[in-house]
Every structure is written in structure tokens, then in C-alpha cells.
N, C-alpha and C positions, 0 to 999 in steps of 0.2 A: 415405896411400900408396894405391896402386891397382894392379890386375893388368891387363895388356894381353894379349890373345890375338892370335897371329899370324894366325889365321883367324877373321875376324869372324862367320862363319856358324855356328861351333860354339856349342852351348848348354852353358855351364859352370855348375856348381853349386859354390858356395864354402862352406867350413866352417871352424870355429875349434875349436882344442883347448880353449879356455877360453870357452865360450859365455856364461858368467855375466858375464864381464868385457869380452869383445870380440866383435863381430859383423861379418861380412863381407857387404856388400850384393851384389845381383846385378850391379851395375856394378863390383865389385871394390874398393869403398871400404871400409876398415876403420873401424868406429865403436866408441867406448867405451860400454859399456852402463851404466856407473855412474861416479860421481865417486869418485876415490881418489887418494891421494898416492903418487907413485913414490919409491921409496927410492933411495939412492945406487947400489945395485946394479942392473944392467940387468934388465928384466923381459922374459922370453922366453915365446913361445907359437908354436904351429904353425898355419899357414894352409894348408888343402888346397883343391885345385881338381880337380873330376871332370867328365869329359865324359859327359853324360847318354846319349849314343848308344852310344859305344864303351866306356863305363865306365872309360876310362883316367884315372888319377889322378896329380896332381902335388902335391908338398908343398914348403913354404918355411918356414923358421924366421925369425921376426920378433923383433928385439931392440929394446926401447925403452929409451932413456937420457934422463934429464932434461937440458934445455939449461941451461948456466950463465947466470946472470944477472949483469950488470955494473952496478954501482951508478951508475957515471958515465955510462952510455949512456942515451939517451932511449928512450922507448917506440917511437919510430919506428925507431931503430937496432936495437932488440932484435928486431923482427920483420921479416923480409925480405919486402918487397912485390914480387909478380911484376909484371914489365913486359911490356906488349904493344906491339910496334913495328910500325908500318904497313909493309907491304911496299914495295919499290922499284918505281918505274914510270918510264916515259919521258915527259919533258915536252916540250911543243911548242916552247918557247922555247930549248931547249938544242940547239945545233948538232951536237955529236958524238953519235952513237948509243951508247946504253948498254944493256947486256943487262938486261932486266927480270926481277926475282926473282919466282918463283911465289908466288901468294897463299897465305897461311898458313891452315891449318885450326885455329882457336882452340879448344882443348878447353873443355868447359863448366866453369863455375865452380859448385862445390857449396857451398851455404850452408845450414847447419842452421836449421830453424824454431825459433821461440820463444827466439831468442838474447837474452841479458840485457844485451848491450851491452859497453862504453859505445857510444853512438851520437853522431854518425855513425861507422860502422865501415868502415874502408878495406878494399876488396876487391882492386883491381888498378889499375895505373898504365898509362895509354895514352900512347904517345910516338911522335913521328915523327922520323926522322933529319934532317928538314929544319929542325928547330927550332934548329939551330946557325946557319943563315944567315937564317932568317925568324922573324918574331914570329908565332906560331900561337895559335889559339884552339880548344879542344876542347869537344865537346858530345856528348850521347847522346840518342837518340830511341827511342820505342816505349812500349808499355804498362808503367807503373811509373815512367816518367821524365816525358815530356811528354804522355802519354796516360793516361786513367783506368786504374788508380788512380795519380794523379800524385804526384810527390814522394817516392816510395819510394827511388829511386836518384838520386843527384846526382853531378856531376863538376866538379872544379875546372877552370875554363876555361884556366888558365895552366899548371898542373902536369899536368893530365890525370888526376888521382887520382879514381877511381870509388869511391863509398862508398854504403852502405845506411843509411837514416835511422831505421828502426824494425824491431821484430821481424817476421818473416814467418810466415805460416800456410799450410802446405802444403795443408790441407783447403780453403782458399779458392783459392789459385793455386799450382800445382805447379811452374811454371817461368816465367821471364821471357825474352823475346827482345828484346834491345836492339841498336841500331846506333850505333857511334861514328863521329864526324865530326871532321876537322881542316881548318880554313880559316885563311887569313891575316887580317890586320887589316881588309882590305877585303871580307872575306866570300867570297873566291874559294877554291874547293875546292883543297886542296893534295894530299890523299891520297884514294884511294877509300875509302868507308865500309867498316868491318869489322863483322861480326855477333858479338855476344857473347850466349851462352846462360848463364843463371843458373838452376841447378836448386836447388829448395828440398828439402833433405834431411829426410825424415820422421823425426819423433820420436814415441815412444809416449805421446801426450798425449790419447788418446780411449779410453774404455772401450767394450767391446762393448754393443750395445743390441739386445734382443729385439724382434722385430716386434710381438709381443703379450706382455703380462705374464702372461696366463693362456691356456694352450693346452688345447683340449678334443679328446679322442680316444676311440675305442671299440675294444674287442676282444671277440670272442665268447668266452663261457666255454668251458673245455675246449680252448682253442687249444694247438697243439703249440709247443714251443720253436722260435724263429726266425720266428714269425708277426709280420709287419709291423703296427705299431700306428699311428704318426703320425710327423711330422717337425716339429721345432722349428728356427727360423731366427733367427740374430742377425747383426747387421751391425756393422762397425767402420769409423769414418771415416778411420782411418789407411790407409797404402798397403797395398792388398790383396796386392801382389806382394812385400811385405817382411814380416818377422816381426811387425812392429807390427800388421799387419792380418790375420794368419793366426790363425784361431780354432780352439779345440778345446773339445769339449763333454764333460761328464761328469755323472752323476747323484749328487747330494749325499745325498739321503734318499728313502725310500719309506714312505708311510703308507697303510694299516697294513702291518705287516711279516709278515703271515701269508698263505699258509702258508710263505713264504720271504721273507727280507728283500731278496733280489735276484731279484725276479720279472721285471725288465726290465733291458735294457742299451741304451746309446745309441752310435751311431757317432760317434766323436769329431770327425770331419771334416765329415760331412754332416748330423748331427743326427737321423738316423733312429733311432726308438725301436722295439725289437723285444722279443719275449718270450724269456727264457732259461731259464725253468723251467716245468714243468707244474703243474697244480693250480688253474687259474683256475675258480672256482665262484661264480656270481652269487648263489646261495642263501646263501653264507657271506660273501663280500665283494663288494659291488656296485660299489665305486669305489676307485681307487687315486690318491693324490696324490704326484707326484714333484717334487722341487726340482732343476731343471736349472741348471748353471753353464756359462757360456761365458767362456773366457779367451783373450786374445791372446798374442802372443809364442810361438805354437805350444803354448799350454798351460803355459808356464813358470810354475810357482807362485811363483817368487821375483820375477821382473821383469814378469810379465804382469799386465795389468789384467783384472778379472773383473766379471761381473754375473750375476744369477740371474733365473729365471722359474719359473712353476708349470705343470706339466702334469697335467691331470685326466683320468684314463683311466677311462671307464665300462665295466664288464663287461656286455656285452649278453647277453640271455637266448637260449638255444637250448633246443629241446624235449628236455631230458635227464631230465624227470620226467613219467612217464605219469600220467593221472588215475586215482585209486583211489576206489572206492565206500566210503562210511562204514559200510555194512552189506552183508551178503551177500544178504539177502532184504528186499524192501519189500512193503508190503501196501496194498491199496486196494479200494474198492467203488464200484459205479456202478449206478443204477437202469436197468432195461431201457428201450430205445427212446429213450435220451438221446444227444445228439450234442454235440460241441464242449464237453465238460466235462473238467476235469482230475481224474483219479482217483487219482494218486499223484505224489509229489515224490521224485525221485532225487537224492541229494546226493553230491558227490564232492569230493576234495581234490586240489590240484595245486600243487606247490611252485614252479612257474615263475612268471614275472612276470604278475600279473593283467592281464586285458583285453588279452592279446596272443594271436596265433594259437597260440603254444605253451601257452597256458593255457585258451583257449576250448574247451569240451568239445563233442563231437559224439556223440550217442547213436544206437545202431543196434540194431534188433530182430533177433536171430539165431534166434529160435524161439518157438513157442507161439502164433503168430497167423497161421495160413495164409490166413484170409479177409481180412486187412487191416483189422481193426476199430480198430487203435490206431496212433498215431504218437507220437513223442517229440520235443518241441520243447525248445530250450535257452533258459533265462532269461539274458539278456545281462548282468544285474547280479550275480546270485548263482551263475551257472554251473550251476544245478540243471537236472535233466531233468524235464520236465513230460509225464507220460503222459496223452495226450488221446485221447478217443473220436472217431473220424472216420466211423464206420459203425455204425448202430444195432445193438444187441444184443437178441436175443430170449431171455428167460429160459427159455422152454420148449425152446429148442434148446441154449443154452450157459449153464450155471450158474456156471462158474468158468473163469478163464484163468490159466495159469502161463507168464509171458513170460520169455525170456532176453535180457538187454540187455548190450551191450558199449559201453564208453566209450572214445573216442579224442580226439585233438586235431585242430585244423584243419590242422596241418602234421604231417608224419611225425616220428617220434622220431629223435633223433640216432643216428648210426651206432653199432652195437654195443649199443644199449639195447633191451630187449624188454619187452612188456607183462606185468605180473605177474598172478597170479590175481585180485587185488583189482580189476582193471579190468573184471571181469564180475560181474553180479549177476542175481538172479531177482526177478520181480515177480508176486505172487499177487493177482489181482483177482477179487472176488466180485461176481456179478450179483444185484441185488435185484429180486424179483418185484413188479410194480406192476399195478394194475387197468388193463387195456387196453380200448380201445373195441371193441365188437362190430363185425363187418363183414358186409355182405350178400354173398351169392354166388348168381349173378354180380352184378356192379355195373358198369354199369347192366344191367338185365334187359329184354330186348325181347320184347314180346307182339304178335302180329298178330291183329287182331279187326275184323270187319265193323262198320261204324257201324250205329246203330239198335238196339244191344243195350239191352234194356229195364232199367229200374231193378230192383234186387234180384237181378240175375243174378251168379253167381260168375264172376270174371274170371280170377284166377290166385292162386297162393300165393307170397309174397315173404318169405323167412325169412333170418335172419342167424345167424352163428356167433360164439361167445365164445372168444377165443384163450387165456383164462386156464383152463388145464386143471387147475391145481393149487390153485385157490381154491374155497372152499366158498361157493357163491352159487346163488340160485334161477335159474329160467329167465328168458329175456329177455321184455321187454314191448315191444309195437309200438304206434306212433302215427303219425298223418299229420302231415307237416311242411309240405308244399306241394301244393295241388290247385287250380290256378287256376279251373277251371270247377266245382269242387265236385261231381265226378261219382263219386268213389270213397270207400270206407271200408275200414279194415283191422281184422281181429280182433286184439285186443291180446295174445292168447295164442298162436295158431297162425299168425298172419300171413296169413290168407286175405283176399283183396281181392275185394269185391263192389261192384256199381254202385249208386249212389243216384239217377242220372238217366240219360236216354237219351244214348248216345254219338253225337255229331254231328261228322262229318268237316269239315263246312263252318263249324264254330265259329271264332270269332276266336282262340281259345286253341290252335288246331291249326295248326302250321307244317309245311308239306311233308308233310302226312298224319301227322305225329308229334305225340303228346300226351305231355308229361312231367309226372310226379308224383313227389314226394320223400317218403320215409317214414323214420321214426326207430326205431332199436332201442336199448333202454336196459337196463342191468343194475342190480343192487342192491349193487354193491361199494362199497368205501370208498377214495376218493370214487366216487360213481356215475359211470359212463361211458356214452357213447352213440355210435352211429355212424349214418350216413345212407346210404340207398340210393336210386337213381333207377330208377323204372319207366317205360319207354318203350313207349307203346301205338301201334303202327302201324295206323291205321284204314283199312280197305278200303272203297272207295266202293260205295254202292248207289244205285239210281235213285230217290232220295227228293226230288228237286227238279225242278219243271217249268220249262222255258225261259220267258224273258220277253223282250219286245220292247225294243229300245234304238235310238234315244232314244224318250222318251215323247211328244214333241211334234215336229211338222214343219210346214212351210209349202209351199204349192203355188199355182199360178195357176188362175184360173177356167176357162181354156181348156184344150183338150186338149194342145196342145203349147206350151212344154215343161211337163210336169207329173209327172215321175218322182220318187219319194221313196225314198231308200236307207235300209233298216232292217237291224238286226243282231239275231240271237237270242243271248241271254246265259243260260248255265246254270251254276250253281255246281258241278254234278257234273263229273266228268272222264271221259275215255274209258274204257269204251265207252258210258257213260250220258249222253253229251252229243251233239254233232253227228255226222254232218250232220243238219240240221233240216228239217222239212217245214212250209211256210207255206201257209195257205189262209184264205179268208174264210168266215164262218158263213152258213148259209142264211137265218137270220132276224136282223134284219129284212130283208125283200126288197130294200130300198133300198141295202143295202151292196153286194151283188153287181151291182145295176143301175148304181150310180154308180162303183164301184171295181173294180179288178182287181189281182192280185198275182202276181208271177213270181219264182221263186227263181233267183238268179244264181250262187250258190255254196253250199257246205255250211252256212255261217253267215249269209249275206246274201241279201236279197230286195229287189225294187223294187215299190212301190205307186204306181199311177197311176190317172188318171180313165178311166172307160170311156166316158162321154158327152162330147159336144163342149163343153158349157158347164155350169158349176156355180156357182150364185150365191155371192158372197163371204160368208164366215162361218166359224164354228168348228164342226167336225164330229168326233164320236167314232167312230173306225173300229175295230171289233173284229177282231183277227187271231188265228187259231188256230195255235199253234206246237207241234210234236211232235218229241221227241228220238228218238235211236236206241237207247235202252235196252231191256232185256228184263226185264219188260214196259215198253212205251212209257209216257212221261209227257208229258202235253200240258196247255196252259193257253191261255186266251183273254185276250189283252192288249189294252187300249184304247190306240189311238194318236190323240192329239189333233192333228187336221190343221186348219191355218188356211188357208182359201182366200181369195185376195186378187186384186185387179186388178194386172196386171203390165205393165211397159213392154216395149219391143222387146227388151231384154236379158234379160227373164225375171225382173226384180226387182220386188217388190211396191211399189206406189205408195200404198196406203191401209193401211199397216201400223198407223199410229197409231189409226185408227178401229176397226180390228179388235181391236187389243190393248185399247183402252178398253172396247170392248163385251164383250170376253171377259176382263175383269179377274178374277184368281183370288181364292180365299178368303183366302189368306195376305196378298195385297196389301191387301184391304179391312180385315183386322184390323189391319195395321200403320198404316193411315191413321186408323182409329178411336182407336188408342192414342195417336197423336200429338195428335189433337184433345183427348182427355181430359187429357193432361199439360199442354197449353197452358192449358186452362180452370182447372186446379188452380193453376197459377202465377199467373194473373190474380186468382183469388179470394184467394190468400194475400197478394198485394200490396195489395189493397183493405183487407183486415182490418188489415194492418200500418199503413196510412195512418190508419185510423180510430183505432186505439189511440194513435198518436202525437199526434193532435189532442186526444184526451181528456187525455193527460198534460200537454199544453201548457196547456189550460184550467184544470186543477187547480192549476197553479203560479201562476196570475194572481190578484191580490187583487180581491175584489168591490167594494171601496170605490173611490171616485174618487181618482185620484192627487193631485188638488189638495187634497182634504180629509184626506189621510193625514198624520198628525202626524209620521211618519218622512219628513220632506221631503228628507232626504239620500239616500233610496233611489230609485235609477233602475234600471228593468229593461231591460236590453239583450238579454236572451235569450242570454247568454254564460256560459260556465263560468269564464273567467278574468277578472281585473281587478276593479275596484270597490273600495269601502272595506270594511274588516274588519267594521264594524258593520251591514252590510246584512242579514246572516242572523240574525234574532232567534228566540229560543226563547220563543214566546208562552205556553207552558205555565207559565212562571214567574209569570204574572199571576194564576193561580188560587190559591184558598185551600189550604193544605196539609191533607192528610188527617189527619195526626196532629201534635200539638204536644207538646213535652216537658212532662210533668206538673210542676205547681208544687210538688207535695208532696215531691218529692225534693230541692228546692233548700233549702239551709240558710237560716235566718231571718237577716235583716240584710244580705244581699248582693244583694237585688233592686234592679234599676235603677229610677230614678224614672219613666222613660218606659215601663216595662213594664206590661202589662195586669194590673189587680188580680184577686184571686181571687174570682170570681163565677161565676154560671151562664153558660155559653157562649151567646152570641147565635147565632141561626140565620142565619149568613151563607150566601149562595148558593154552591152547589158547582158548579164548571164541569168539564166533561168534560176528559179528558187531551189530546184533540186537537180543540180548538174550531175552528169555522170562523172565518176572519179577520173576517167581518162581524158576529160576535156580541160583539166586544170592547166596543163602546160600551154595549150593553145590560147586559153583565156589570158594568161599572164603575158604571152608574146604580143597579143593584140593590144593589151593595155600599155605595154612598153612603147610600141610604135605610136600610139596616140599621144603619149606623154612627150615623146621626142618632137613631135610636130606641134605641140601646144606652146605658143609664145608666152603664155602666162605661167608656165610650169616653174616651180620654185627651184632654187639652186640644187646642185647635185648633193650637197651635204644636208639638205632639208628632208623632212619626212614626206614621202610620197603617199598621199591620202588615197587609200582604196575604199575606205568606209569611214565616213566622218561621224563622230560620236557627239558633237556639239561643243560649244565653248564653255568657258568657266572652269577649266581644269585647275586643280590646286597645284599640280606639278609644273615645273618650269620646262621650257623647250630646250632640247639638246642640240638643236640645229644652229649653224653659224656661230660656233663658239668663238671664232676669231674676229667676228664683226663688232663685238662690244668694244667701245672706246676705253672702257676701264679694265679690259681683260688683262692688259699687260701689267697693270699695277697690282694684281692679286698674286699671292704666294700659293703655288700648287704643289709645293714639295711634300705636303702631307699625303699626297696620293701614293707616294712610294711605300707608305706604311700600310696601305690597304690590301696588299697581297698581289699575286700574279694576275688576277683578273683585271686589275686597274693599271697594269704595267704600260699598256699602250697609251692611256690617258696621261700617265705620269711622264712618258717620253715626249708627248705632244705639247704639254703645257708646263711641265716642270723642268724641262731641259735647257732653259735659258735661251740664248740666241740661236742655238742649234735647232 
């Protein structure tokens, strides 16, 4: 059944007196919420309709009675199928005019989703009143029929019966718009197409789904009731405009349940979570876990479908706990004159979350340090306060400090919370006296003194002071640390400075008339300390230097014009002991004034020129007397070496080479002689080296003729590489050994047959360790003669020993091969198989009787 409003613009809200069994949709359709069997008695309930704007309400009583079932009737007869008849229209082939009936507005067909069939399920019958005179064919078009998804709706072309072939899903397609057609057998349109709308009625077949299974939110501790925390959201695939898609939220559980089991509540429609109780304290409970349930059917616990999610609410820290010192007084000590050292650690406790602005401590000095000797830094890890010295402390001025320190946080305390007394502490710092360095007063010390002060003169007294007034130590000792010119000395006891040499302002160690010397003052403390002081001596100039001519050499022409020479007077002294200078020529020798003249052109410069018309080319020494302006005056006679030469029209010398050669200086002559001596030494060294090389070459050559040399395989190529391995012989092996192993130590019975018998040693010639190669032949002949005269010499076929190597050889003797008694019994025929080298032995021992 359904409700119809006379005014379609009104917004009507429907309700049911039995919402557990029956529901009224927004379109006025009454639905059964559950499956149940109707009894024989009618079932009654009230349906209400209320205007949302005017709040006017109407009610209607609904009575449901079961329809009787006839056993003889078919299923088709038991259910009445609605017919849709095409409206009348005027046809072109009909002559009389007929009034056309107005097009019908076909109400939508409501079909519930998830129907269990049977399928195909008949929905409606489409018929034209022309089917009595014509044979018609019916069809439907549109999505769900001949357009995707195809085959959901079918129509019997003869009877016009429209049916659905399978269950529908509103979450996929909420409505279908079809168009019905009626044509004759030739395909000619008989009726205008009519539109059929099929609405899929929503069923509660989808559970709510949360967008996130775990929701995270935060709330500051100490929040008042009603503080917004977070919003959880769930969605339902069912119709959001129907109860199937209307969700309601609620909190199932809260963990932990302290200080109250209901610290939070949730708006059942929006999902907003807010606080409902006071007492959130992060230091006690840092996190709450809520189980949130979302139920459709407007939260109906009986018919609604539910789902759950988890809301994790972290209690954020606020600065509701001030820092408190662990002690009321802290102690520390610091040696005097030390900086950037930590003298005390201040420890505090703070219950707020570590390493947050509400926990980080800030220390502030409130008293006890008017001069600003200390500052307090914060250790970022431990939150301790580090009392640090930033300005050196003098024990003689301050022996102890009592500081007042207040501890705060980086952010202010929460409203209504005050700092307790434990947020303030005192720091007692003791200053330790140490041995300090003496210091000179004043430093540097300036002394003005005329140069020329003689050695042994007292210059000044330069003393230092010891700042350690409370230490028991002797007086200071003084010493000299730096004196570049070694002009000064200082008394080690009283600091009196005297000169050891004449003070000279023109010394290279004096810069801008100032001479600097450094002195050292030391005490005998533990450890000993010392301090330095600088003595600055400002030397006043005296006229102790006569002026000199510059340059020392000049060139001019032999003729009168042009022949001017510009000279300059140089004086190490300064005004008023320097210029202007007076220039003049001496009276002797007379040739100077006769040949030359000098004219001053400025205070420091003069011109020297020829007085005569012609002066022969050569080198002349011209003395010039220069006098300064000091009081008294200082003068000197300087020699100017003038080279007179022949000049061209431009005034340039043309015979400079001749004059320069003739006037070669002493330095040039010495340089030339040194070069000649070095060259001669090099030549001599080369000759000696060549002679030594020739001697070494001759010593390596053999005196014997290479053709007579028995070592015919030795060829001398005068090379270090190549050649055969046996070219280098040790000729010393041919000489008789100096000592022979005594026979007395050998046991009897093991002497070799070819060994020398025990008799007096013959006098064999002894050869030097390094014989000359030419003596080998003589040595061998002498040894042969001595062997012939030796009655103890072995047989001729025995080894003649020239150098005995000792007994115990593993090789057998080759001598006296025929002396063996068993030699004849051996077979030596195998020697013939050993090659041509053993042919002689094969003939001797393998030849039988021959």
C-alpha cells in the first residue's frame, strides 16, 4: 500500500506504531521488517504522517488479513497481475475523427532487492486495446533489457507479460528506466511507446563500515567536560535516505576506566567524541582506548546491523607540573681566573612529559651575582642546570658567591597553577686561590732617552707586582727575555735596568725611533708563575753620523758641455741633525778645484761639473766635503769615482768598454780569479780519475798470452754481463793449504788407500794468498819437483793432493783401479753403453786379457 499527498511539495515524514514489524518509507510504501506468519485474526497497526513544516499530523489504521488460497486455482490466478494499457490515439487510416485519450502517467514499479524468486518473476502485463483487431508484438528497451546489463527484464512478445529474471541489487542499480513498444506483425508501430520505471526497494543487506579500523585522537590533560576530541565516521551501502542506511554511534567500552568509566561520549548521529567528565591527567593515564559501535536502522539493536572500530585517544601534556629542585642548596667550587668551567650541577624533577616544552627547564639567576660572573645552561638530556663561569673571578676580590636560582619551563604553567617553593634554590660557590702570574706596572713602559748612552749607565727601573696577597712567598726575581741588540741587563732583585752597550738610534733593531725589550718576573709559588713586561725605549737623535755622497760612482764627458753630475747627500740622522747640507771641494790637491766645480741645487742635492774645457778620458776620484745642519755640525769627505769618457752628439759615452776595462774593480778581479781556480781544479780531478780508471783496467788483464792460456774458453769482452759461468776462477785454490787435518786424530783402519802416509811433511812451496796470474806456471813446476823428490808420494795413478779438503767423502777413490783383488771378477762391459766419454775406461777394464 502507499500514501499519496494532495500537495506534492509538502515534506511528509511517515511513522509506524509497530516499527519492529513494519516500516513506512519516504515514498509511503509500507514494508515488513521481518518474516512472520499472519494468524486468522487481522493484524492492525497505525501509520502516521506528519508535515515537517507545519507539524500537522495524520493517522491511519491499517488492517492486514491473509488472502485465502484456493487449491484448484493456478499460481497465475492466485496473484492478480496489473495491466498497463496503451492510451488511445488517432490513426491516419481511420476516416472518422476520434477523441484521443490523454497519455497515462504510469506509477513506478517497486521491486525489492535480493528477491529469492522463483524466476522469472512476473511484474506487469502490457496490452493494447488494438490487440482485438490486430496481431501485435510487444517489446521493451533500455538498460536492463536490450542494453547493459542486458537480460534482467524480459517481455513475452505475444502476451506482453514483463518479468524479471534474477535478483536485483540496489547498491549496484537503484532504478531501471524501460520503454515498452507495440508493433504489428510487419513491424509498424501501433502505439506510442510508454515509459516504465522500476525502483529497486532497498533491503538492509549491508553492515556499516568504518573508514578506519583504528582512529587516533588527542585531548589535552585537564580538559573541561564538553571538549571536542575527534570524529569517527562509518558508511553504509544501503539507502542513506532510508532507515537501512541511517547510522547511530555509541561507545561500547573504555579502557582504562579511571578516574571514571565514562570519560567520553559520542554524538550518535555525527560520531563526534567529546569529554563528559573532568580529571584527565596525563601523569596518571596517558591513553584511553574506546570501542565504538555503528548500527544502521537508526540504531535499532534488534533489526539493525552493527560494526565496531577502535578509537585511541592520547592525553597530551600541558604544563601542569612545575620543575622542583631536588635540594634546597647546592655547592660548588672554582679556581680563580678560570672561565668556561662548570662549577655545580643543579638537578630538578618534573612530572610532565620528558623532552617537551612543558618539561624542559630554564634556569634563571635571581640574586648573588651582580657582576655577571656566572650563567646557567640546561643539559638537554638530563634537564640539569650547569652553573658555568663566564667571567674570571679574582680570589683577592671575591672568595665566595651565594647565588639564588629559579627554575621554570619553556612554556608558562597552566592556568591556576603556581610555582612552589621547591622551584627556587641557592648555590654556594667557593673560590679557590691559585698562584697567579706577576704583572708589570705599567706594561708596556715607555722611556725617552738620547742615543749614545754609554755602557754601564742606569736607564730605568722596571718592576712587577704579585697579585697573590694571601700567599706566603718570597719577592719576585727578574730576568731578561728579549733584547735584540743585547744593549740591556736587569737586576734580578730590584728590577734596575742598565746598559751594556751604547744605544744607537740608527741600529737595525730600532724601528721608528723605538727599541723594544721584554723582561720576565717570576715568583716561587707552587707552581711557579711568571709574567712578562715590555720596555719601550724612545731614542732621541743626536748628530753622531756625518753625511755621505750618493751615488758613489758617476760618468761624464771629457768636454765641458754637457758634463753636470747630480749627487745627493745621505745622512742616517734625522732633523735637525740632517739637511740642508753644504757641499764643497777640498783645497788639496789643487787639481780638484782646478778641474771641478760643485754647486748646491737644493738642501740635499748638488751638481758636480768640469771647470776646464777638456779633461782626458779616465777614472778620477773626486773628494767632496758635505756638512749637515746639526749643532754641532758633522761633516765628512766622500770620494766620488767619476768616469770621464768620449761622448757622441747626444752626450752618451762611446768608449765605456775601454774605460770600464781599464778601471776594473777589486771585486771583479777576485771573481775572475775564483772562476779560473775552480776550472783548474775540475780539470785536475778529471785527469786523476782517468788515470785511476786505466790502472784498474790493466790490473784486470792477464799477463799471459791469450793463445797460451789453458782456459781457452775465457774471452774477455770487458763487460759485466754475459759469458760462461766458469770464466771467473778462484786461483787461490791452486795453492797448498796452510793446515792439514792431523792424522793422529783419525782412527786406525779407516784411512783411504790414496791418502798420504804418515811421514815427515815435504817442503812444498807455499804460494801467497793473492798470486799474480803469471806465477801459476812457476808454482806448478816447483810443486812437481818437490813431489818427485818426496819418497812418500803416492803412485802415479793416484790423486796428487794440492789442496786437501778433509776425510769422510761419500765418493769412492778412482786411483789404483787395478790394485783391487776383486777387480778381475767384476763385469765392466756395461761401460761400452755409456757413450764415447767412457770409451777409455771400457777399453781398460772391459777388454778382457788385452
